[in-house]
RODO-2510 file (C-alpha; in nm, 4 decimals, decimal comma):
residues 467
     n   res          X          Y          Z
     1     m     4,6935    -4,2281     2,4452
     2     n     4,3416    -4,2725     2,2658
     3     k     4,0561    -4,2466     2,4685
     4     e     3,8809    -4,4450     2,2226
     5     p     4,0655    -4,7087     2,0387
     6     l     4,0686    -4,6533     1,6876
     7     k     3,9368    -4,9422     1,4960
     8     y     4,1100    -5,0875     1,1578
     9     i     3,8688    -5,1308     0,8368
    10     s     3,9773    -5,3031     0,4604
    11     t     3,9323    -5,0622     0,1523
    12     r     3,7613    -5,3091     0,0077
    13     g     3,4957    -5,3321     0,2717
    14     h     3,4315    -5,6958     0,3738
    15     q     3,6340    -5,7924     0,6395
    16     d     3,5647    -5,7191     1,0653
    17     k     3,7177    -5,4345     1,2007
    18     l     4,0723    -5,5231     1,3365
    19     d     4,2250    -5,3764     1,7202
    20     f     4,5880    -5,2393     1,6615
    21     k     4,8217    -5,5413     1,7416
    22     d     4,5795    -5,7731     1,4612
    23     v     4,6413    -5,5324     1,2316
    24     i     5,0259    -5,5204     1,2555
    25     f     5,0472    -5,8946     1,1830
    26     e     4,7919    -5,9157     0,9486
    27     g     4,9214    -5,6757     0,6676
    28     l     4,7145    -5,7514     0,3592
    29     a     4,3440    -5,7922     0,4298
    30     p     4,1983    -6,1233     0,3384
    31     d     3,9936    -5,9540     0,0719
    32     g     4,2535    -5,7894    -0,0843
    33     g     4,2672    -5,4485     0,0245
    34     l     4,4224    -5,2600     0,2678
    35     y     4,3954    -5,1457     0,6191
    36     i     4,3093    -4,8222     0,7041
    37     p     4,1925    -4,6534     1,0483
    38     e     3,8126    -4,6108     1,0693
    39     k     3,8415    -4,2315     1,1102
    40     w     4,2026    -4,0236     1,1339
    41     p     4,2494    -3,8574     1,4915
    42     t     4,3764    -3,4959     1,5667
    43     l     4,6151    -3,3484     1,7288
    44     n     4,5304    -3,0028     1,8981
    45     d     4,7306    -2,6496     1,8441
    46     s     4,8382    -2,6881     2,1751
    47     i     4,9906    -3,0247     2,1413
    48     l     5,1517    -2,8648     1,7670
    49     k     5,2913    -2,5733     1,9283
    50     t     5,4944    -2,8387     2,1701
    51     f     5,6796    -2,9821     1,8814
    52     p     5,9594    -2,7744     1,7963
    53     n     6,1069    -2,8093     2,1471
    54     k     6,0841    -3,1882     2,1591
    55     t     6,3082    -3,4396     1,9923
    56     y     6,2105    -3,6659     1,7321
    57     q     6,1384    -3,9495     1,9676
    58     e     5,9072    -3,7428     2,1485
    59     i     5,7043    -3,6078     1,8663
    60     a     5,6677    -4,0041     1,7525
    61     y     5,5401    -4,0800     2,0516
    62     d     5,2688    -3,8030     2,0114
    63     v     5,1865    -3,8927     1,7021
    64     i     5,1998    -4,3384     1,7144
    65     s     5,0242    -4,3283     2,0198
    66     m     4,6788    -4,1709     1,8136
    67     f     4,6969    -4,4845     1,6557
    68     v     4,7767    -4,7392     1,9035
    69     d     4,5561    -4,9200     2,2060
    70     d     4,6025    -5,0476     2,5302
    71     s     4,7527    -5,3868     2,4058
    72     i     5,0773    -5,1338     2,4782
    73     s     5,1491    -4,9286     2,7813
    74     n     5,2401    -4,5480     2,7380
    75     s     5,5567    -4,6484     2,9188
    76     d     5,6328    -4,9440     2,6364
    77     l     5,5754    -4,7407     2,3528
    78     r     5,8189    -4,4889     2,4754
    79     s     6,0826    -4,7776     2,5006
    80     i     5,9898    -4,9289     2,1763
    81     i     6,0466    -4,5890     1,9940
    82     n     6,3755    -4,5196     2,1600
    83     s     6,5080    -4,8357     2,1281
    84     s     6,4081    -4,8172     1,7560
    85     y     6,6264    -4,4990     1,6848
    86     k     6,9262    -4,5725     1,8731
    87     n     7,1212    -4,6633     1,6010
    88     f     7,0791    -4,3908     1,3682
    89     r     7,3930    -4,1700     1,2641
    90     s     7,2034    -3,8264     1,3495
    91     q     7,0870    -3,6969     1,6715
    92     d     6,8093    -3,5435     1,4628
    93     i     6,7244    -3,8840     1,3267
    94     t     6,5922    -3,6859     0,9983
    95     p     6,7504    -3,3645     0,9778
    96     v     6,6448    -3,0604     0,8200
    97     t     6,9095    -2,9404     0,5883
    98     k     6,9379    -2,5921     0,4010
    99     i     6,9761    -2,5638     0,0033
   100     n     6,8849    -2,2025    -0,0115
   101     e     6,6395    -1,9590     0,1118
   102     k     6,3598    -2,1682    -0,0297
   103     e     6,4115    -2,5252    -0,0459
   104     y     6,5249    -2,7978     0,2096
   105     l     6,5984    -3,1466     0,1916
   106     l     6,4443    -3,3636     0,4480
   107     e     6,7403    -3,6621     0,5270
   108     l     6,5606    -3,9747     0,5821
   109     f     6,8799    -4,1893     0,4986
   110     h     7,0316    -4,1743     0,8779
   111     g     6,9439    -4,5281     0,9624
   112     p     7,1445    -4,8554     0,9777
   113     t     7,1015    -4,9194     0,5970
   114     y     7,1312    -4,5871     0,4263
   115     a     6,7619    -4,5152     0,3402
   116     f     6,4629    -4,4069     0,4428
   117     k     6,3246    -4,7556     0,5058
   118     d     6,4876    -4,8029     0,8380
   119     i     6,2749    -4,5260     0,9978
   120     a     5,9371    -4,7353     0,9739
   121     m     6,1130    -5,0446     0,9565
   122     q     6,3357    -5,0448     1,3096
   123     f     6,0412    -4,9614     1,4793
   124     i     5,8209    -5,2222     1,3278
   125     s     6,0973    -5,4893     1,4254
   126     q     6,0958    -5,3765     1,7845
   127     l     5,6847    -5,3507     1,8018
   128     m     5,6422    -5,6843     1,6600
   129     r     5,9267    -5,8395     1,9190
   130     f     5,7251    -5,6950     2,1998
   131     y     5,3776    -5,8865     2,0924
   132     l     5,6264    -6,2273     2,0349
   133     l     5,7559    -6,2016     2,3410
   134     k     5,4373    -6,1041     2,5147
   135     t     5,2108    -6,3799     2,3866
   136     n     5,5390    -6,6846     2,2937
   137     k     5,4775    -6,6673     1,9372
   138     s     5,6467    -6,6781     1,6117
   139     i     5,5798    -6,5206     1,2649
   140     n     5,7400    -6,5670     0,9162
   141     i     5,8083    -6,2286     0,7595
   142     l     5,7035    -6,2008     0,3433
   143     a     5,8183    -5,9078     0,1618
   144     a     5,8860    -5,7412    -0,2098
   145     t     6,1185    -5,4731    -0,2260
   146     s     6,2219    -5,2512    -0,5104
   147     g     6,5913    -5,2181    -0,3193
   148     d     6,5687    -5,0556     0,0207
   149     t     6,2476    -5,2215     0,2050
   150     g     6,4393    -5,5917     0,2150
   151     a     6,7744    -5,4070     0,3658
   152     a     6,5718    -5,2526     0,6387
   153     a     6,3635    -5,5576     0,7430
   154     i     6,6325    -5,7821     0,7199
   155     e     6,8678    -5,5351     0,9636
   156     g     6,5753    -5,5142     1,1800
   157     f     6,4523    -5,8587     1,2211
   158     k     6,7961    -6,0305     1,1388
   159     h     6,8242    -6,0830     1,5703
   160     i     6,4827    -6,1397     1,6115
   161     q     6,4844    -6,5275     1,6870
   162     s     6,0961    -6,5592     1,6938
   163     s     6,1077    -6,4698     1,3064
   164     k     6,2187    -6,5819     0,9762
   165     i     6,1977    -6,3196     0,7021
   166     f     6,1941    -6,4167     0,3053
   167     i     6,2406    -6,0804     0,0910
   168     l     6,2249    -6,0866    -0,2983
   169     h     6,3268    -5,8529    -0,5218
   170     p     6,3712    -5,8190    -0,8830
   171     y     6,7309    -5,9979    -1,0105
   172     k     6,9811    -5,7588    -1,1430
   173     k     6,7138    -5,4891    -1,1147
   174     i     6,8502    -5,3183    -0,7980
   175     s     7,1814    -5,1228    -0,7103
   176     e     7,4901    -5,3283    -0,5836
   177     i     7,4995    -5,2042    -0,2674
   178     q     7,0849    -5,1945    -0,2249
   179     r     7,1745    -5,5892    -0,2719
   180     k     7,4553    -5,6380    -0,0601
   181     f     7,2854    -5,4737     0,2077
   182     m     7,0474    -5,7859     0,2111
   183     t     7,2530    -6,0676     0,1053
   184     t     7,5719    -6,0186     0,2869
   185     i     7,3777    -6,0573     0,6249
   186     d     7,5155    -6,4049     0,7780
   187     s     7,1521    -6,4885     0,9593
   188     e     7,0085    -6,8448     0,9238
   189     n     6,6711    -6,6703     0,9805
   190     v     6,7158    -6,4609     0,6537
   191     f     6,6246    -6,5332     0,3271
   192     n     6,6977    -6,3754    -0,0317
   193     i     6,5035    -6,4504    -0,3168
   194     a     6,6031    -6,3190    -0,6641
   195     i     6,2808    -6,2922    -0,8795
   196     k     6,3630    -6,3076    -1,2710
   197     g     6,0968    -6,0228    -1,3358
   198     n     6,0453    -5,6770    -1,1895
   199     f     5,8802    -5,5244    -0,8567
   200     d     5,5786    -5,4812    -0,9963
   201     e     5,5639    -5,9199    -1,0604
   202     c     5,7712    -5,9489    -0,7104
   203     q     5,4931    -5,7499    -0,5262
   204     i     5,1948    -5,9796    -0,7338
   205     i     5,3428    -6,2641    -0,6083
   206     i     5,3443    -6,1246    -0,2294
   207     k     4,9876    -6,0334    -0,2739
   208     k     4,8733    -6,3764    -0,4537
   209     i     5,0497    -6,5504    -0,1179
   210     f     4,8690    -6,3423     0,1144
   211     s     4,5367    -6,3816    -0,0795
   212     d     4,5625    -6,7678     0,0263
   213     t     4,4205    -6,6770     0,3616
   214     k     4,4555    -7,1035     0,4732
   215     f     4,8538    -7,0888     0,3585
   216     k     4,8887    -6,7400     0,5300
   217     k     4,7176    -6,8265     0,8584
   218     s     4,9218    -7,2213     0,9018
   219     k     5,2420    -7,0134     0,8272
   220     n     5,1988    -6,6983     1,0738
   221     l     5,2612    -6,5325     0,7879
   222     t     5,3053    -6,0918     0,7906
   223     a     5,3863    -5,8669     0,5945
   224     v     5,6219    -5,5417     0,6159
   225     n     5,5897    -5,3905     0,2709
   226     s     5,3949    -5,0602     0,2987
   227     i     5,0806    -5,2452     0,2492
   228     n     5,1396    -5,2927     0,6339
   229     w     4,9850    -5,0044     0,8092
   230     a     5,2542    -4,9577     1,0770
   231     r     5,4810    -4,8453     0,7900
   232     i     5,2718    -4,5781     0,7164
   233     m     5,2369    -4,4701     1,0286
   234     c     5,5691    -4,4299     1,1076
   235     q     5,6369    -4,2126     0,8231
   236     i     5,3861    -3,9807     0,9475
   237     v     5,6379    -3,8609     1,2402
   238     y     5,8730    -3,6916     0,9805
   239     y     5,6225    -3,4688     0,8471
   240     f     5,5443    -3,3222     1,1493
   241     y     5,8907    -3,3388     1,2794
   242     a     6,0358    -3,1116     0,9573
   243     a     5,7809    -2,8801     0,9840
   244     s     5,8191    -2,8027     1,3337
   245     r     6,2153    -2,7296     1,2498
   246     l     6,0879    -2,5038     0,9751
   247     d     5,9553    -2,1309     0,9952
   248     n     5,6377    -2,1848     1,2145
   249     i     5,4347    -1,9045     1,0522
   250     k     5,5433    -2,0388     0,7024
   251     n     5,2494    -2,3144     0,6970
   252     n     5,2315    -2,3221     0,3453
   253     i     5,4894    -2,5605     0,2430
   254     l     5,5235    -2,7862    -0,0611
   255     y     5,6569    -3,1322     0,0106
   256     s     5,8118    -3,3434    -0,2862
   257     v     5,8354    -3,6871    -0,2265
   258     p     6,0334    -3,9123    -0,5221
   259     t     5,7309    -4,1640    -0,5266
   260     g     5,7181    -4,5257    -0,6387
   261     n     5,4240    -4,7323    -0,4140
   262     f     5,2877    -4,4163    -0,2910
   263     g     5,3193    -4,4880     0,0658
   264     d     5,5605    -4,2311     0,1703
   265     i     5,3538    -3,9848     0,0658
   266     f     5,0092    -4,1112     0,1807
   267     a     5,1968    -4,0425     0,5009
   268     g     5,2121    -3,6887     0,4372
   269     y     4,8620    -3,6651     0,3299
   270     i     4,7410    -3,8589     0,6498
   271     a     4,9803    -3,5782     0,8594
   272     s     4,7589    -3,3128     0,7092
   273     k     4,4266    -3,5015     0,8400
   274     m     4,5734    -3,4745     1,1482
   275     g     4,6346    -3,1259     1,1538
   276     l     4,9417    -3,0045     1,0115
   277     k     4,9331    -2,7597     0,7534
   278     i     5,0818    -2,8529     0,4163
   279     g     5,0576    -2,6628     0,0878
   280     t     5,0692    -2,9259    -0,1430
   281     l     5,2338    -3,2815    -0,1654
   282     n     5,4330    -3,3519    -0,4641
   283     i     5,4355    -3,6532    -0,6423
   284     a     5,7606    -3,7010    -0,8016
   285     t     5,7705    -3,9659    -1,0640
   286     n     6,0685    -4,0922    -1,3348
   287     e     5,9934    -4,2400    -1,6806
   288     n     5,7350    -4,4632    -1,5140
   289     d     5,5033    -4,2134    -1,4631
   290     i     5,1579    -4,3582    -1,4324
   291     l     5,0478    -4,1565    -1,0932
   292     t     5,1405    -3,8359    -1,3133
   293     r     4,9447    -3,9621    -1,5800
   294     t     4,6316    -4,0540    -1,3731
   295     l     4,6341    -3,6977    -1,2511
   296     t     4,6445    -3,5525    -1,5380
   297     t     4,4317    -3,7575    -1,7647
   298     g     4,2114    -3,9992    -1,4774
   299     i     4,3049    -4,2863    -1,6727
   300     h     4,5334    -4,5121    -1,4413
   301     k     4,7052    -4,7591    -1,7008
   302     t     4,9678    -4,9627    -1,6474
   303     k     5,2771    -4,9478    -1,8800
   304     d     5,6233    -5,1720    -1,9142
   305     v     5,8270    -5,0882    -1,6299
   306     i     6,1141    -4,8701    -1,7778
   307     f     6,4510    -4,9130    -1,5711
   308     t     6,6251    -4,6061    -1,4550
   309     t     6,8736    -4,4997    -1,2151
   310     s     6,6129    -4,4188    -0,9232
   311     p     6,4915    -4,8350    -0,9267
   312     s     6,3411    -4,7812    -0,5866
   313     i     6,0614    -4,6024    -0,7960
   314     d     6,0502    -4,8218    -1,1012
   315     i     5,7102    -4,9164    -1,0418
   316     q     5,3981    -4,9350    -1,2242
   317     v     5,1317    -5,0763    -0,9520
   318     s     5,1398    -4,8236    -0,6794
   319     s     4,9515    -5,0357    -0,3993
   320     n     4,8885    -4,7225    -0,1621
   321     f     4,7132    -4,5513    -0,4289
   322     e     4,3831    -4,7654    -0,3307
   323     r     4,4314    -4,6173     0,0510
   324     l     4,3765    -4,2438    -0,1082
   325     l     4,1043    -4,3512    -0,3406
   326     f     3,9205    -4,4984    -0,0327
   327     d     3,9611    -4,2262     0,1977
   328     i     3,8271    -4,0008    -0,0823
   329     t     3,5450    -4,2214    -0,1825
   330     k     3,4686    -4,3894     0,1666
   331     n     3,2885    -4,6339    -0,1033
   332     p     3,4337    -5,0154    -0,0759
   333     d     3,2443    -5,1209    -0,3638
   334     f     3,4065    -4,8547    -0,6345
   335     i     3,7593    -4,9793    -0,4596
   336     n     3,6128    -5,3089    -0,5708
   337     s     3,5353    -5,2241    -0,9136
   338     i     3,8256    -5,0175    -1,0143
   339     m     4,0674    -5,2850    -0,8890
   340     n     3,9053    -5,5509    -1,0775
   341     d     3,9575    -5,3448    -1,3683
   342     l     4,3106    -5,2970    -1,2673
   343     s     4,3623    -5,6679    -1,2499
   344     k     4,1797    -5,7425    -1,5608
   345     n     4,2385    -5,4871    -1,8329
   346     g     4,5432    -5,2925    -1,6607
   347     e     4,3972    -5,0160    -1,6422
   348     y     4,0926    -4,7975    -1,4743
   349     t     3,9086    -4,4740    -1,5320
   350     l     3,8558    -4,2073    -1,2314
   351     p     3,5353    -3,9686    -1,2241
   352     t     3,6550    -3,6367    -1,2790
   353     e     3,5378    -3,4978    -0,9404
   354     i     3,8033    -3,7580    -0,7926
   355     i     4,0255    -3,6263    -0,9571
   356     s     3,9528    -3,2672    -0,8735
   357     d     3,9704    -3,3892    -0,4830
   358     i     4,3007    -3,4979    -0,5131
   359     s     4,4489    -3,2145    -0,6901
   360     k     4,3700    -3,0075    -0,3507
   361     s     4,5801    -3,2129    -0,1944
   362     f     4,8558    -3,2999    -0,4542
   363     s     5,0435    -3,2326    -0,7366
   364     s     5,2501    -3,4181    -0,9800
   365     y     5,5406    -3,3833    -1,2224
   366     t     5,7659    -3,6325    -1,3915
   367     v     6,1504    -3,6257    -1,4469
   368     n     6,3534    -3,7710    -1,6845
   369     q     6,7077    -3,8980    -1,6846
   370     a     6,8754    -3,6372    -1,8308
   371     e     6,7252    -3,3896    -1,5813
   372     v     6,8109    -3,6109    -1,2948
   373     e     7,1452    -3,6334    -1,4107
   374     s     7,1718    -3,2501    -1,4623
   375     i     7,0250    -3,1834    -1,0929
   376     i     7,2881    -3,3819    -0,9217
   377     k     7,6033    -3,2281    -1,1203
   378     k     7,4507    -2,8242    -1,0743
   379     l     7,3835    -2,9183    -0,7168
   380     f     7,7347    -3,0514    -0,6511
   381     d     7,9381    -2,7973    -0,8462
   382     k     7,7405    -2,5213    -0,6913
   383     q     7,7210    -2,6140    -0,3343
   384     k     7,8933    -2,9573    -0,2964
   385     i     7,5980    -3,1066    -0,2142
   386     i     7,5327    -3,4578    -0,3188
   387     i     7,2161    -3,6385    -0,3413
   388     d     7,0920    -4,0165    -0,4868
   389     p     6,8917    -4,0186    -0,7990
   390     h     6,5869    -4,0872    -0,6144
   391     t     6,6642    -3,7384    -0,4238
   392     a     6,6941    -3,5897    -0,7400
   393     v     6,3897    -3,7155    -0,9214
   394     g     6,1987    -3,5185    -0,5687
   395     l     6,4327    -3,1644    -0,6269
   396     a     6,3757    -3,1534    -1,0113
   397     s     6,0144    -3,2155    -0,9669
   398     s     5,9010    -3,0042    -0,6885
   399     r     6,0762    -2,7264    -0,9391
   400     k     5,8619    -2,7441    -1,2079
   401     c     5,5375    -2,6937    -0,9329
   402     d     5,4004    -2,3285    -0,9628
   403     d     5,5788    -2,0462    -0,7316
   404     k     5,3048    -1,9885    -0,4874
   405     h     5,4592    -2,1962    -0,1989
   406     d     5,6622    -2,0408     0,0741
   407     l     5,9222    -2,3403     0,1402
   408     n     5,9442    -2,6485    -0,0895
   409     v     6,0593    -2,9411     0,0951
   410     t     6,1986    -3,2484    -0,0924
   411     l     6,2239    -3,5830     0,0959
   412     s     6,5757    -3,7278     0,0671
   413     t     6,5678    -4,1068     0,0329
   414     a     6,8684    -4,2539     0,0422
   415     h     7,2247    -4,1761     0,0948
   416     p     7,4149    -4,1414    -0,2027
   417     v     7,6524    -4,4015    -0,1371
   418     k     7,3672    -4,6541    -0,2358
   419     f     7,3998    -4,5376    -0,5874
   420     k     7,7861    -4,4491    -0,6476
   421     d     7,7730    -4,6324    -0,9499
   422     t     7,5306    -4,4039    -1,0978
   423     i     7,6669    -4,0690    -0,9138
   424     s     8,0048    -4,1280    -0,9875
   425     n     7,9480    -4,1388    -1,3783
   426     i     7,7635    -3,7561    -1,3268
   427     i     8,0409    -3,6271    -1,0361
   428     d     8,3801    -3,6758    -0,9138
   429     y     8,2331    -3,8675    -0,6235
   430     n     8,5296    -3,9454    -0,3885
   431     d     8,5215    -4,2764    -0,2704
   432     k     8,7161    -4,1625     0,0612
   433     e     8,3384    -4,0294     0,1321
   434     i     8,2150    -4,4052     0,1215
   435     p     8,1466    -4,4828     0,4738
   436     k     8,3644    -4,8289     0,6409
   437     s     8,0448    -4,9900     0,7232
   438     v     7,9276    -4,9752     0,3256
   439     r     8,3111    -5,0651     0,2131
   440     s     8,2850    -5,3708     0,4517
   441     l     8,0288    -5,5299     0,2357
   442     f     8,2520    -5,5385    -0,0783
   443     n     8,4364    -5,8167     0,1225
   444     k     8,1003    -6,0442     0,2291
   445     e     7,9828    -6,3774     0,0951
   446     e     7,6714    -6,3200    -0,1055
   447     k     7,3535    -6,5557    -0,0207
   448     l     7,0364    -6,5711    -0,2406
   449     h     6,8051    -6,7976    -0,4187
   450     i     6,7219    -6,7036    -0,7884
   451     m     6,4054    -6,8253    -0,8987
   452     e     6,1968    -6,7936    -1,2067
   453     n     5,8909    -6,5840    -1,1940
   454     d     5,6629    -6,8494    -1,0666
   455     i     5,4337    -6,8314    -0,7515
   456     v     5,4279    -7,1983    -0,6857
   457     m     5,7894    -7,2298    -0,6877
   458     v     5,8345    -6,9733    -0,4387
   459     q     5,5669    -7,0600    -0,2081
   460     k     5,7129    -7,3717    -0,1898
   461     f     6,0276    -7,2498    -0,0781
   462     i     5,8946    -7,0127     0,1736
   463     e     5,6635    -7,3773     0,3039
   464     k     5,9420    -7,5578     0,3205
   465     n     6,2266    -7,2725     0,5427
   466     t     5,9648    -7,1576     0,7371
   467     i     5,9335    -7,1704     1,1520
***
């Protein structure tokens, strides 16, 4: 554990510093900002050298313990971590698989809902349960999902009686299996809300509700989107794990991350701040390429969302990009200014020096639909490896990067079964490969509430059904 526990501050600078337990339940800061540690802890070389001989759970303890405080003991933290990963289908939790001598996939989809969101959400549900039992309190969880966060959150919290969970998703804009993972859960504490709009509009509703401080406090609301610090914290772990399973001599590794809300790739940036040697973090975008355009032009400008076969990254408002900009500038006044510009005008412009600083750690390349289909087909035809469309975006984008890296690691964020209809149109995807637990979803009744894109309607529904 840290000798000097970290405090957490808002990117917009107007709130008191929080302890670890408080920041986990707070989610979005009352000033509209995102919480971030006051400083980055570091892991020394002697610890890092032990990682190749440690399990995922042991590495998770070493990383996560750097961010927590005395509100949780060492033994309780180890117990929570072990409980969080007991239902994963791979003993390695996030195995690294080889494509060729230079390319690898970091498989993040071996959790209960077959997507990378399980890695954080299984931990968060156990962590919150620990604190709720300790204090005899209850919470109401609110989140928006572009496909996978909702399922992972519901799976994590469905049996925690001291919680109710409300998940917003864009109506008819996620895959059928993504939806069924959420809507077929038979639990009285789960509420699925389908909003007639896109993910960004779902997320705006969430942020507006959380900005109503009185309502938030009266209903004990907390968030489990990647605006919640714990989500980012858990995702840092698998960057250290992946590096420990690859050639330690080759430190110039490119990590290519299919990126929507910027949380998954920001975790890699933190890992580098903590001492992990990373060559480049590649922001892999589909046609919704706001971050690629930002790095190329310095202009961060939203456009209408284009709906693709990689729906989890069909996003124009990448919330966690704010965390990166704050870490680079250390200037909450600047963050407030550009976020006001984004809210009012749908765009802001970054100075050349900030783009230059970002480019020291990041690259970004866009992948279109034809390229997604091509790489899925080629990988299957040549090596019988099946990847989902998001992983295809990551892999195809990595191949556009320069050739200076020793290894390219693409984060494989979802099991292909979650997008079987898309993949079946590209390759011969045998139904026998569909896991039994997924096939059973099609025989279950779905429960969801379809609503207009109306914050008042959503807030009234939440108020009526909270604990």
